[in-house]
N, C-alpha and C positions, 0 to 999 in steps of 0.2 A: 585426272582430276576427279574428285568425289562429286556425286550428284548434289550434295549440299553446297559445295563451292560453286558449281555451275549455276545453281539457282540464285545464289547470292550475287553472282556476276550479272545475271539477268535483272535482278532487282536494281542494281546500280545502273544498268543500261537503261532500264525504264525511267529511272529518276533523271538521268541525263537527257533522254529524249523529251521528257515532260517539260523541261526547261527551255526547249527549243521547238516552237510550234511549227517549224519548217519540216519536221519529221512527222510521219504518221505512225501512231501506235494503235493497237486494237484493244477495245474495251467491251465489256458486257454491261447492259443495262438491266435493272431489276425493278419491277413495279408490283405493288400489292394493294388490294383493298380488302376490307374485312367482312363486308356484307354482300349478299346476293343482289340487293337493290342497287348498290353502287355498280356492280357488274352489269346489271341489266341496262342502266342508263349510260354507263361507260364514260361519264364525264371525268371522274377522278383518274381513271386509268389513262384516258387520252391525254389529260393534262400532264401526267407524270411522264408519259412517253415523249411528248413534245419538249418538256423541260430537259430531259436527259439528252435528247438529240441536239438541242440548242447549246447546252453546256459542252458537249463533246465537239460540236462544230467550232465553238469559240476557241477551244484549245487545240484544234487540229487533230482530234482523235477520230478513229473510225469505229463506229458502233457495229460490232460483228453480229450481235443479236440482243434483243430485249426479251427477257423472260418475265412472264406475267402470271401471277397467282391471284385469281379473283375469288372472293368469298372465303379467304383464309385469315385467321387471326395470327398475331405475331407471338403468341404465347410459347410456341416451339417452332422447330424448323422442319416439321413433317408436312411439307408442302410440295406438291408435284413439280412445279416449275423451279422452285429453289433447289430441289434434289437434282433435277436435270442440269441446272447451272453448275452445281457442285461437280457433277461428273464431267461436264464440258471443260471446266477449269483444270481438272486433273489430267484430262486427256490432252489438253493444250500444252501442259508441262512447261509453263513459263511464258507462253506466247501471248497470253491475255494479261495486259498490264494493270487493269483495274476493273472493279465492279462499281458502277455509278448508280446511285439512288438519289431521289429528290430529298429525302430525309432519312436519318438513321433508323427511325421507327418503322419505315417500310421494310427494312431488312430484318430487324429484330427489336423487341422491347426488353429483352432479357440480358442482364449482364453476363450470366453464365454462358448463354448461347453466343454472345458477341465474342467472349474470350475464346470459345471453342472454334468459332468461325475464323478468328484471326490466327490462332496458333495451329489449327489443324488443316486449314485450307489456304488462307491468304499468304501467310509467311512462307510455308513450305513450297508454294508454287509461284513465288515471286509476284503475287498479285496484290494490288493496292486497293484501298477503299476510298471512294469520293462520295460524300453526302452533301449535296449542293447547298441546301438551305441552312445546314448546320455548320457550314464552313469547315468541314472535315476533308482533308486531302492528305492521305498518308504517304504520298510522294514526298511530303515535307516531314522531317523528323518530329517537329513540335506536335503536329496533328496525331502522330502515332502515339506520343506520350499522353496526350489528352483524351484519347479514345475511351479508356475505361471510366474516366471521370464523367464524361458526357453520357455514357451508358447508365451510370448510377443515377444521374439526374433524371434521365428518361424513365427509368424504372420507378423512381419515387413519384414522378409526375403521373405515371400511369395508375399507380395505386391511389393517389389523391383524387384523380379524375374519377375513378370507379366509385369511390366513396361519395363524392359530390353528386354523381349521376343517380346512385341509389337513393340518396336522401331526397333529391329533387322529385324522383318518381313517386316515392312514398307520400310526399307533400301534395303532389298533384292529385293522386287517388284519394287522399284523405279529404280533399276539397270537392270530391265528386267529379273530377276531371278524368280525361282519358289520355293514356300515353301508350304508344306502340301502334301496331298494325290495326287498321279498321276492319273488324270482322264482317263477313258476308251478311247482308241484311241490314246494314247500318251505314249511315253517313255521319259527318261531323258538323257541328255548328260552334261558333265562337260565342262565349259568354264572358265578356271582359277579357281577362288574360287566359281563361281556361278554354280548352277544347273538350266538348262533350259529345257523347254518342246519341244519335236520334235514329228511330226507324227510317229506313229508306223506303219510300213509297213503292218502288218497283220491285225490289228484291226481298223486303221483309215478309210479304205474304208467302213467298216461296220458302223462306226460312221456317215460318210457322207450319207450312205443309210438311216439310221434311221432318220436323220435330214430331208432328202428329203421326206421320207414317212410322217413325221409329217407335213411338209409344204403342202403336198398334201391332208391333212385332215384325214390321217389314225389315228385311236385311239391309245392311249398308250398301251392298253391291246393287241391290234393286233400287234403293233410293238414288244412288249415283246414276243408274241407267235412266230412271224417270226424269231427273233433272236435265241430263244430257239430251234426252229425246225431246224435251220441251224447249231446248235451246237456251237454257239458263246457264250462264258462265260463272265459275268461281272468281273471286276477286284477285287471287294471286296464282302464280305458277307460270312456268315457261310455256306449258301446254294448257290452254284454258279449257280444261275438261275435267269433270268430276271423276274421282277415283275413290276406292274404299278408304284409302289413307286420308284423303281430303275430307271426306264425310266424318271420319273418326275424329280428326283434329277440330273440325267445326263443332261437333257435339261436345267434345271435351272443353273447348273454349266457352261454350254456352252452359257448361255444367249439366248437360243433359245426360251424357254418358260418363259413368265412373267405372274405371277398370276394376274388373272382378279379381278376387284373390286367385293366384296362380295354382292350377291343378295340373301337376305334371310329376312323372316319376323321375325326371331329370333333377340333378342337384345343382344348387347354386354354390360355386366356388370361384370367385373372381380371380384369385391369384393363379389357380391352375389354368383357368380359361385364358387369362392374359398371357401366361407363359407359352401355351400352345399356339395362340393367335399370333404372338410376337414371332415365334419360330417360323410359322407358315408364311407370314408377311415378308419376313427376311428372305424366304425362298421364292418370292415373287407371286405368291398365290393371290387370287382376287378375294374381295370381301365375301362374295357368295360362296366360294370354295372353302374359305375359312369357317363360315357359318355352318356349312354341311359337316365339316370335320368336328367342330365343337358339339354339334347335335349328336353325331355318331359316338362321341366320347361320353355321352350322357350328361352334358353340361347345359345350363340354361342361364339367361340373365336374371336379375333380381325380380323384375316385374313382368316377366313373360315366360311362356312355356317353352320357347325355342329361340335360338339365335337366328337373326336375319342379317342381311348385309349391313343395314344401318346400325344395328346394335353392336356388330363387330367393329364398325368404324368408331362408335362411341367408346367401346371397350379399349381400343388402342389409343384413343385420344386421352383417356382418363389417366394414363401413366406416361412416363418418359419413353419415347421411342428412339433408340440410339441408332445413328447412321453407322453401320458396321463397315462402310468403305473408308472411314477415317480411323487412325490408330486409337484415338481416345474413345470413339464410339464403340469400337470392337472390344477394347479393354473393359469398358463399363458393362457391355453386354455379357462378356465372359464372367465378370465379377458377379453379376446378377444370377448367372447359371451355377454359381458356387465354386468356380475354379480358384485356385490359390494364385498369389501374385507371381510365383515362379512359373506356374503353368500358363498364366496369361502371357508372360514374356516369351515363352516358347511359341505359343500360338501366334503372337504378333510377328515374330521373326519368320514363321512358316508362311504367313500371309504377305510377306514382303515389306513389312513396316519395321523401321529401325529408329533408334533415338536420333534426334536432330544433329547431335554432335558425333554421330557414328558409334561404333562399338556394339555391344550387346545389351540386352535388357536384364537389369538386376531388379530384385523385388522393390527396392527403394525408387528406382527409375520409373517402374510401372506405377507405383503409388503417387509419385509426383505428376505423372501424366494424367491420372484420373482426377486429381484435385485441382489441376490447373484451370 
């Protein structure tokens, strides 16, 4: 019996078990929040975990593991816990009956990514998708048919929400109000419906001192040392201690420090830098190791003299990062490297990937895989 037939049998088996809560089936849970503040307080993540556990218990399912991505947006699938879950589903080879999320947008907000997840991960490995609040349960054929339409609605709503938020922020600032994090040295007061910044009596004098030191030529490292020695804490950060980067961000927020023009013999070539960084990341290199390699290759970011770990992270986030463990991701990556459709088909077969209906890869089959 072919692997495809075996997986289809597993899907039918899961569907049968799902209709009989007397049987136990294994599922994975997935949680995500997009901001570090939500991670720090943990409320949203805890609520998602509990909701997934309750839903599984009601159906008689066993939650084998809950994967959590804290501080990651849903604009792509380049998230550590999501990638670990992907590998675990493949390793289970049909033993995991479903991925359970509270809402579909916790998994993804992209129609393209949803289609890739469904066609490259869920269907081939006999895994279903349950989005509790959206009423999605692909154990049922109707839900499977509605999935793309719900994703389109979610994507439209995301775009509309972004436009509304930007317009609201512009209006607030035009009225003299404040939106966003409260910078060090300030607190907030309410004036009608607006929130406004006012100097904080305890920390604003230290902000003025720090700015005066900077204007006198004191280095940022020395300013950080002086504030730490005086016991003055920054407003944000997991470790409440001043660093050069925190001083830099503070001065930039206050418009005290303006980045100078880059003076470097290295050249700016984002396409070449991305290609090298992408290759090294695929080999499992750390962001720091990739930064060293980019600097050794004579490359630099647009507004800096050299790459650092965080600028490498931004570089990779600025373009699509394909998961080469999936056939579609590998095909897209090889296409980006300039391989022909025929060469891509050969490489897919060499990597153990074959068309869903068996047989070999033809140029048209590869093309359909990449546009799906």
